[in-house]
N, C-alpha and C positions, 0 to 999 in steps of 0.2 A: 503493499499501502505505499503511496505517496501523500509526504505530507508537507504544506505550504506553510511555512512561519512568516508572518509577518512583523516587519520591526521599523516600529515609527522614531522618527527623530524627532529630538527633546530641542524644540524648539524656544531660546533664549526671549522668552516675551517681554518685553519693556509694555506694551497694552496686549487688550485679549480679550474678547467678548462674544456674542450670539447675536446672528443677523437669523430674523423671519422675514421670507418671501411674500408674505402676505399676515396681515391682523389676524393670530393665533384665535384671537376672543370673538375678534366679528366678523371677520372674511370681509374687511376691506380690503380693499386694492393699492395697497403700501406696503411698505419696505418697513419692518422693523429693527433697529440694531441698539444692542447694547454693549457697555462697553465697560472698560476699566482700569488700572495701571496693574501689571503685573501678569500673576500668570490667571486664569480662568477657572481656578477652583476656590475663588475669593468672590466669586457670581454665584458659581452652583450652590457652596454650599451657607446662600445668605451670610454672608460675612460683610458686605459694604453693598448697597444702592447705586446702582453702575448709573454711568448716563445713560441715556435713553436719546435715539434721534430716529425720527421721520420722515422716507425718504417717496415721493412720488417716483412712481413705477413709471404711469404715461409720459414722465419728461427724464427719465436714464437714458443717459447714450445719445441724447439731441442735444449735446449745446447749451443745454441751460444750468449748467452750472449750478451755483448757488439756489436757482429759480426751484430747483427740486427737492432741496430740502426745506421740510416743511413745516416740521420742529426741532428746538434742541431744547433738551431739557438735561442741566446742568446738576449734577449731586453733590455730597459732601460725602468723600471718600476718604474714613481716616484710618486704612488697614488695605495694605496689601500682602502678596507671598510673592516669594521670587524663590531661584534653587540657589540653591549654598553649597558651591560646589567646593568649601572646605569642610561642612559637614558631609557633603553629600546625603543632602534632603531638602524641602520643600521649608522657609522657614516665614513666618507671620511678622510684619514690620509695621513701624507707624507709616505711611505716607508723608512726603517733605512737605512742609508746612506751603511751601508755594505752588502744593500739585491740589492740594486737598479741595480747592472749588475750581480747580482750569479744568475744560474743557478737554477729556481725552483726545479726542479724534478730530484731526485737523479735516478743512473741509473737501481736501482733495481724498482725504483718505474713505471717506462716508462714501463720494461720490463712488468711488474705484470698489467697494465691497459691494455696492450697491447692483453695479454692472457685472461684477462677479457671482452673487445672488441670483441675478437673473440666467445667467448661461447657466448656471450650475443646474437650477431649476429647470431649464429647458433640454437639458442635459438626460435629466431622470422622466420627460415626456410629458413636464408641465404640473407633475406634482408639485404642491408648495413645500417648500424645505426647512428645517431649521439647522441653523448650519452655524458651529463653532471653529474661530477663527483665534490667530493669535500673530505680533506683530515683532519682530526685531529689531534692536536699535537702531539696524541699518534702514530700517522701512519696510523690509520684505514682508510681505501678507501671507499666510502659512494659514491653509484650511484643514484643518484637524479632525475633523467628523463634518455627516450633513446625513441628515435622515427626513423622512417626510412627514408631514406635519395633520394633523386632522383642523378644521375648522366649525364654528359654528355660522350659518350662514346671515350675510346682511339682513333679511326679509327679517327674519327674529329680532333682532337689536333695535330696529325703527319700528317694530309695533311696540315694545317695551319703551323707546323712548317716549312716547306717545301720551304714557299712562299715569304720566306726574301729577301732585295737586298743588302744587307750588311749597314741599315741604321745604325746612331749611337743610341745604348742604353747609357739612362740619367738616368735613375730611376728603381727601382724595387720594388716590394712590394709582397702582399697577393694577389693574385686573388679569390676573391670572389664571384664577379657573370660573368660564361663566356660571352666571344664576340670580335669582334675588330671588331676597328673603328679607323677612323682618324678625325680630329677638332682641333679646336682652343680655348686656354684655357680661360677659364675664373676665377679670384682668386677670393675665396667667403672667405672673413676676419673677415665684419663685418656683423651684422642682412641686415643692409640698404645696400647691396652688391644681394641681394637675387633678388631685383627688376631689375638689370642690365642681368640678364641672357635671353638669346636669344637662341629659337631653335636650337638644334643640338652644343650646346657650350660643353666642356667637364671641370665641374665643377672640382674646386679642391679644398681642405679647409682641415681645421684639422677636425674635425668630424660632419657628420649629425646629425640634428635633424630635430622635426616633424614639425617645420614652414619652412625646408630649402622642404621639400615634392613638394610642386608645381614646384620650380624652377628643380627639381631631373627630374620631367614629363616632362621638351624642353629637358632634358639634350641627350646630345649623349653618354656619359659615368664618371663616376665617379669616382675621386682621392682621397684619405685621408693621414694624416698624422698617426694619430691613428688609433687602431682599427684590431681587428681581423677576421674570418671567418664567427663568428655572433654576430657583433654590427649592429647598427642601419643599416648604410650605406649599410651593406652586404646582410642583410635582405632583404629592401624594394629595392635596385638596382634589386635582385633575382626575387622580385615578378612584379615589372615594366619589367624586363626584357630587364633589362639595365647591358652594362659591367661594372665590376668596381673592382678597386685595391685599399684594404688600407694596414695601416699599413707600408707605405714607411717612413715615420722619420721625411723626409725634401721634402714633393713634396710640399709647399707653401714657399719654402726659392729659390728651383733648376727654378721651373718652371715659368714663364712670363705671365702676363697677353696678350691675343692675340696670342701665342708660337703657332704654329701648332706642334701638335704629333700624334702618333698613339699611342693608349692603346691595347694591348693585354692583355685581362683579361682570355686568356687561363693559361698564364705563368707568369703572374704578372710583365708585363716588358712595362713599357713605353722609346719608341723609340721618337727619333727627326724627325719629317717631316713627310711625308704621305707617307709610303708603297705602294710599286706597287702589291697589293695581285694577288698569278697567282691562284685564286678557289674565288665562291663567297658560301658561308656561307651558303645559305638556301637551295643550290644545294644539299653538303653537306650531311646537318641533315637529308634532306627529301630520300637520300639514303639510311643513317642510321635509321631510323624510319623505312623504309621500312623492313629490318632485324630483327626488332624487335618481338619476337614470339607471338605467339596469348595470352591477357591477361582469365585467367582462371574464370572462371562465378564461385562468392561465394554466399553462401544463404546471410550472411553479408552485406549490403549496404554499399558500401566505397564512400563516400560522402569527398568533397574538400574542405577547407577553401581558401578564395580569398577576396580583397579587391577594385582589381581595374579589367575595362572589357577588359584590353588586354590579346588575346590570349584564351579567352573563348570558341571559338569555338572549337579550337583545345583540350582542358581539356574537353569538355562537351563528348564527344566521348567516352571519357577513366573511366567516373566517373559514381555514380548513384545520382548525383547532388550536391547542395553544401550545406553543412553543417553549413554554417556558413558566410554569406557577412557582413562583418565590413564596416559601412558606416563613419566611421570617417577619411581613406584616402582620401574618397568622399568630403569632407568637407575642410580638409587643402590644396588641389590642388586649390579652389579659393581661399585661404589667407586670409579670410573675418571670421570672430566669429560668429554661427548662431545668439548667444543670440545679437548681435548687429544689424544684418538683422530685428529677431522678433522686438526690439527698434525701428528700422527704419520704423514700417510696409510694410515692403518687404518680407512677408511671402510668397510669390508669386513667390520669386527669390529662396529662400531656396526649396523650393518644386521643381522646375524646377531643380537645382543640385543634386538634391537626384535622379529624375525622369531621368534625361542624361544618369547617373551613375552609377544607378541599373540597365535601360531598357536595355542594349548590353550583360548580363550576365542573366535576366531571359529570352530572347528570343534564347540566344545560346542554355540553357540549357531546352527551356520546349520540351517539359509537365512534364520533371524531378521536383522535388524538390527544393526551392530557400528559405532558410533560410535568413528573413533576421534580421541581430541585431539594434534596436535602439541605442542611440546614447551613446556610454560608455565612455567618453572622460574622463581624469583627467585631472585633475586642473593644474599640469603642463605641457602637453602638448599642451593644446588650448593657454595655459596664453602669447604666443609670435604671434599669428594671431591677425589683426589689430579690434580693439573692444574687443580682449582678458585680458587687465589691470586690470579690475577687481575681474581677476579669486584670487580666496584666496589662501594662503602660507599653506601648509599642511605638516606637518612633514613627513606625509607617505602616499603619494596620491594614491600610490595603494591599500589602504582599506580606503580611504577618499570618497568623494563627487563627486560620477561618477554613471555610471548605472542608475540603475530604480527610486533609491531616487532623484539624482537631475533630473531625467524626471518628478518627479512627484512635483517638488519643480519649474520646468520652463513647464509647462504643455503645453504651446502655439507652442513649439519646439516639443512637445512628438506626440500635435494631428497636425503639418505641415509633419512629418513622417507618422504618419500614413493615412494621407491624398494621401501623395502621392505613398503610397503602394494601394490605394485604386483606385486613378489612373488610376495604371499602369496594375492592374485587370478589369479596365473598358476597359483599350487599346485590354485586351488579355492574358496579363500574368499572366494566374489562379494559375500558379507555385508557385508563392512569399506568404510566408508566414513569420511569427512575430516572433522574438527572443525576452526577455524581459532579461535580464542583470543585474548580480549582486540581484538574488531577493531574498530574507530572508524569504519572511512571505508570506501565501494566502492573505493576504489584500491587500500587496504592487500590484496584478496582478490583485485583484476585483476594486480598482483607477486604474488601467491603462485602465480599460474595461469600 
């Protein structure tokens, strides 16, 4: 068997960011670019609120120059990451004072990125793209990743825009996960506050983290001070189908506990009180979905990545199966470290958590294949769970103790995961298949078997 090994060169990024070739929340025909100083890890991790730029697609590449740039929003960028060659790892430092409020991308860089974005989109058959880039000290642009994005159609947003009745706008940020909902604010400023979250609360926090996921699953919406469209809060909210607004800068200062607000996560606006909405979002989306053209049949099997059961039935009809079902989120929802359950002799509880989380996805897709990945939790992701205080500190958890290596060291966990899948097979979910993460040798597979 021949194996291809891809080696990606590390870019010594002075600037980095993400570009969307269409507005991912509204479907507007504009290019959105987010950028910050240093490595892009700061944006994805929600450590900074990046600069944001809007570019008119219609004017890109037609000599329009500055006229193509519709909007520039500069943020306060206090932290940045770069690769320290002496330490051999990425480090976080303070942004120099003269760059904290400075614009990251020049006009020429914005326009050049927009042109490349349209070319990349055309290369992928006109499918809107989510593109990550880095710019080195010479000004060379390197694209490190591109992937297709899905969007809400503009028809939904236009109908929502006409439904307000003069309620006061009290806060604005970046629309990260679409939707609109009213509810009461729950400020989450400390780890202990997570236990106070109740069903239907609107979580307001500086930035979300994996240990907040159980609370997020109960919430009606998320509002954060920091972050852009690809931070933790944005990604998890979209996976859960929860409206989210990020990068408000001052939500935790302006909003108060138990204050009633309406979150318009199509437009990134928070309103005072409860809006009287003249439409039902579900009905509008059904009308729009009915107009979506027939999805072409392809020889390549197109599978989805999934983490939660919500919405699985709707997705199942449009995909050829699940290429990756991540169980880490199922575990964080319970709030307890699985190793603690095993130490206390509660393997059956762990098995039940897994079965209850996997079952609705397996049933929704049956008989299409669902690949379940065994536990692939990094040490920094589970440290804040109940019982996670023994997680080791690692310089680079991404390359550390996780995946199959951790599973072989904690075999009772792996056996429980296999047992959960076996029992689901016996129930009739024979479409479940097993994926082992982070494998680097045949011997690891043999030991797992």
